N, C-alpha and C positions, 0 to 999 in steps of 0.2 A: 422830749429832750432825751438824748442818749447819755446814760450815766457814764459810759466809758470815756466820753469827752471831758468829763470833769476831772479825771485823774485820780480820784480817791473813791474807793468802793469798800464796803457797801455804803450807799448814801441814801438818806431818806428823801424821797422825791416830793418834797413839800409843794413844789410848783404845780402839781396836779390839782391842788385844791384852790388855786387861783386867788389866794388872798394872803395878806400879811397883817397880823394883828399886833397892835402896839399896846403894851400894858405898862402901867405905873404901879409899883408896889408900895411906894412911899408917898403919902399925900403931899409932902413938901415939893414933889416934882410935877404935880398936876399941871402947873402952868407951862412946863417945858414940853408937854406931850403934843400939843397942837403944832408946834414948830417942827418937832421930829417927824410927825406925820407929813407935814408939808415938804420937808427935805427929801424924804423917801419917795413921796408921790412925784416930785419933780424929777428925781433920778430915774424912776421907772418910766416916766413920760419921755425923757430924753432918749431912751432906748426903744420906746414904743412897745414895751412889754405889757400885755393885757392882764395885769394883776391889780386887785383892789387893796388899798391900805385903809385899815379900819381901826377905830378907837376901841380897844378891847375892854376898857373899864365900863363903857356905856353900852357897847353893842355885843360883847361876849363876856358879860360879867360872871356868868356861871363858871367860866373856866379860870377866873382869877384865883380862886382857891387852890386849883391845881398848881398854878404857877408859884404861888406862895409856899405851897408844900414842897415843891422841888427846891426852891431857894433855901428853905429851912434845912432840908436834908443835905444840901451842898455846902453849907457855911460852917466854918469852925474858926473861932476867934476873929470874927468879922472878915474872914478871907474866903472868897468863893472859889471852890475847886470846880472849874468849868468842865473838866472831863467827867467828874461825878455828875454834874448838872446834865451833861449830854446823856450819860447812861440812864439817869432817872427819867429824862424826857423820852428816851426810846421806849422805856417800859410803859409809859402812858400811851405812846403812839401805837404800841402793839395791841392795846386795848381799845383802839379807835378814838382816842382823845388827843387833843392838841396836834392835829395832823397838819395844819397849815404852817406857814412861815411865822416865826415869833420874834418880836423885838421887845426887850424888857429894859425899862429905865430904872436904875438903882441909884441910891444916894452915895455920892463919891466920898462924903464925910463919914459914912458908916461902913462901906464895903471897899475892899481891895480884891485883887485876884491873886491866887497862889499859882505858881508855875513850877515846872521841873527845873532843876539846877542848870540844865543845858539851854533853857529858853530865856528870852528877855521878858522882863515883867511887862504885862499888858497894863497900859495906863488909861487910855481913853475908853477902851471897851474890847469886847471879843466878838468876832464874827466868823461863822463857819457855814459851809455850804450844805450842811444838814438842815438848814432852815432856822438858824438861831443867831440872834444878835443880843448881847447884853451890853448896855451902855452906862458908863460912869459919867461921861461927858456928853453933852448934847448940842455942841456947836456944829455948824454945818459941815466942816471938814471931817470931824470925827464920825458923824452919822454917815456921810457918804462913803468914807473909807471902810467902816465896818460892814455896812450893808453891801458894798462891792464884794467883800469876802463871801457874803451869803449868796451873791449872784454867781460865784464861781471863780473870782480872782483870788486864788488861794495864797499867793506868795507876794512878798514885798519885792521891790526892785533891788537887785544886786548885780552890778554896782548901782548906786542910787540914781534916780532921775528926778531932780528937783522940780521939774515941770509937771510931775504926775502925782496925783493924790495917793497912789499906791506905794509911795515911800513910807517907811516906818513912821516918820515924823508927821505925815499928812499935813503939810504946811500950805497946800493949795487945794482948791476944790475941783480942779480940772483933771480929766483923764488923758493920758498920752494916747496916741493913735494905736499903739500895740494893745493896750488894755481895752480900748473901745472895740477894736476888731475881735478880741477874744470874747467879750460879752456878747457881741452880735452873733458870733459863731455858736456859742453855747446856747443862746436863746433863739436861734434862727426859726425853729418851728413855731414857737409862741409868737414871735414878731410877725411872721407871715399870717398866723391866725388872726392876730389883732388887726392887721391891714384888711383882711377879708371882712371882718366884722364891721370895720369903719366904712369900707366901701359899700357894704349892704345898707348900712344906715343912711349913707348919703343918697343912695339910689331910691330909698323909700321916701325921702323928703319931697 
């Protein structure tokens, strides 16, 4: 993937590691994790992107302590400073840790997001193309919207497009044709690789 196509640099190229790890830091949200993994897996399958979605609490448990440490450093008065979170995450990545894509489920009753005065308050979650999504809400529309930011759809529609999930309200689960085309363009190399792998597998059967 060519970073320049994403429009924001420098960007951590998490996609090179071909996996997204989903973590829950509050036990009360454990039941939501499987549905979030399912929503993300379905979205990735829709675009034929060859990336694995993994349960971090069971498969990457050693890294959970790093996630909790970053959350702790980024929270003040139950408000998560997501820019500080990104800064802390970059420091870990420089040391060769947490290099993959990360999705974190947090308790909406416990945490909110703090934002700059010029920004709208994030309600459902935060998604950035550095390979990070933090979710307060875990319904299908919220998950698909924030993960689409992670896939490179950086902006909401202005003027609004009610038929597209990339509206700020994310009231639908469907992507408009413009957003679909952008994702396919950004991930063209990976999609082609996935097709080659799929074709090889079919030829071996």
